[in-house]
C-alpha positions in Angstrom: 5.2 -15.4 3.6 5.0 -19.0 4.7 4.8 -18.0 8.4 1.7 -15.8 7.8 -1.0 -18.4 8.5 0.7 -19.7 11.7 1.3 -16.2 12.9 -2.2 -15.0 12.3 -3.6 -18.1 14.0 -1.3 -17.4 17.0 -2.7 -13.8 17.2 -6.3 -15.0 16.9 -5.7 -17.3 19.9 -4.2 -14.5 21.9 -6.8 -11.8 21.1 -9.9 -14.0 20.8 -11.1 -11.7 18.0 -10.6 -11.6 14.3 -10.7 -7.8 14.2 -8.1 -7.5 17.0 -5.9 -10.1 15.5 -6.1 -8.4 12.1 -5.0 -5.1 13.8 -2.1 -6.9 15.6 -1.1 -8.7 12.3 -0.9 -5.4 10.4 1.2 -3.9 13.2 3.4 -7.0 13.2 4.0 -6.7 9.4 4.8 -3.0 9.7 7.3 -3.7 12.5 8.8 -6.6 10.6 9.3 -4.4 7.6 10.8 -1.6 9.6 13.2 -3.9 11.4 13.9 -6.4 8.6 17.6 -5.5 8.8 17.7 -6.9 12.4 16.8 -10.4 11.3 19.9 -12.6 11.4 19.4 -16.2 10.2 22.5 -17.2 12.2 20.8 -16.2 15.4 17.5 -18.0 14.8 14.7 -19.0 12.5 12.5 -16.5 10.7 9.4 -18.0 12.3 10.7 -17.4 15.8 11.6 -13.8 14.9 8.2 -13.0 13.4 6.4 -14.7 16.3 8.3 -12.5 18.7 7.3 -9.4 16.8 3.7 -10.6 16.7 3.6 -11.2 20.4 5.0 -7.8 21.2 2.5 -6.3 18.8 -0.3 -8.0 20.7 1.1 -6.8 24.1 1.3 -3.3 22.8 -2.2 -3.5 21.4 -3.6 -4.8 24.7 -1.8 -2.1 26.7 -3.2 0.6 24.4 -6.7 -0.8 24.9 -6.3 -0.7 28.7 -5.2 2.9 28.5 -8.1 3.9 26.3 -10.6 6.3 28.0 -13.4 4.4 29.7 -16.8 5.1 31.2 -16.6 6.8 34.6 -18.6 6.2 37.7 -17.4 2.9 39.1 -19.0 0.8 36.4 -17.6 -2.5 35.2 -15.9 -2.4 31.8 -14.6 -5.1 29.5 -11.5 -4.7 27.3 -10.1 -7.6 25.4 -12.3 -10.0 27.3 -10.9 -8.8 30.7 -13.3 -7.3 33.2 -12.3 -4.6 35.6 -13.7 -1.8 37.7 -13.5 1.7 36.3 -12.5 4.2 39.0 -15.3 6.6 40.0 -14.9 10.2 39.0 -13.7 11.2 42.4 -11.0 8.5 42.5 -9.8 9.5 39.0 -9.6 13.2 40.0 -7.7 12.3 43.2 -5.3 10.1 41.2 -4.7 12.9 38.7 -4.1 15.4 41.5 -1.6 13.1 43.0 0.2 12.6 39.7 0.3 16.4 39.1 2.3 16.7 42.4 5.2 14.6 40.8 8.0 16.1 38.9 7.4 15.6 35.1 10.2 13.0 34.7 9.0 11.1 37.8 5.4 11.0 36.4 6.6 9.9 33.0 8.7 7.1 34.4 5.9 6.0 36.8 3.3 5.9 34.0 5.5 4.1 31.5 6.3 1.5 34.2 2.8 0.9 35.7 0.4 2.0 33.0 2.4 1.0 29.9 4.0 -2.1 31.6 7.4 -1.1 30.2 10.4 -2.6 31.9 13.1 -0.4 33.5 15.4 -1.2 30.6 12.8 -0.2 28.0 12.1 3.0 29.7 15.8 3.7 30.0 16.2 3.1 26.2 13.1 5.3 25.4 14.2 8.2 27.6 18.0 7.8 26.8 19.0 7.5 30.5 20.7 4.9 32.6 18.5 2.1 34.1 19.7 3.2 37.6 18.4 6.7 37.0 15.0 5.3 35.9 14.9 3.2 39.1 15.7 6.3 41.2 12.9 8.3 39.5 10.4 5.4 39.9 11.4 5.0 43.6 11.0 8.8 44.3 7.7 8.9 42.4 6.3 6.1 44.5 7.6 7.6 47.7 6.0 11.0 46.9 2.7 9.4 46.1 2.7 7.5 49.4 3.5 10.7 51.3 0.9 12.8 49.4 -1.7 10.1 49.9 -1.1 10.0 53.7 -1.3 13.8 53.9 -4.8 13.9 52.3 
């Protein structure tokens, strides 16, 4: 495929790592193969279509890395070149306890939105419900968390 070198170079710039870019490239190719029927040359160029798939593969890979279990104890961690504080065990336990207080659908919507960085529209599609319902669940989940946090 003529777009392969450009797409792989694009992924290398995004990830900063040959290994990560190879993983994102493999995922990009798999997605392109699965969705090849959606490509319409009347709507745009193949290069644009494959680059969009590559970018989404990179975003999904980055989100998965951020969700991966990390060391506990308030230590610093590095994922994909980004540094962040890992919550201490007590903070994680408190967060898990707060999340357990939510209804399952509220917890699912909240985690998909904040942890997975999915848009309301993506969540609605994934859960087969109207976007307004997703927004309502997200709003109620946040309100319950605020109330639960204040009562602790």
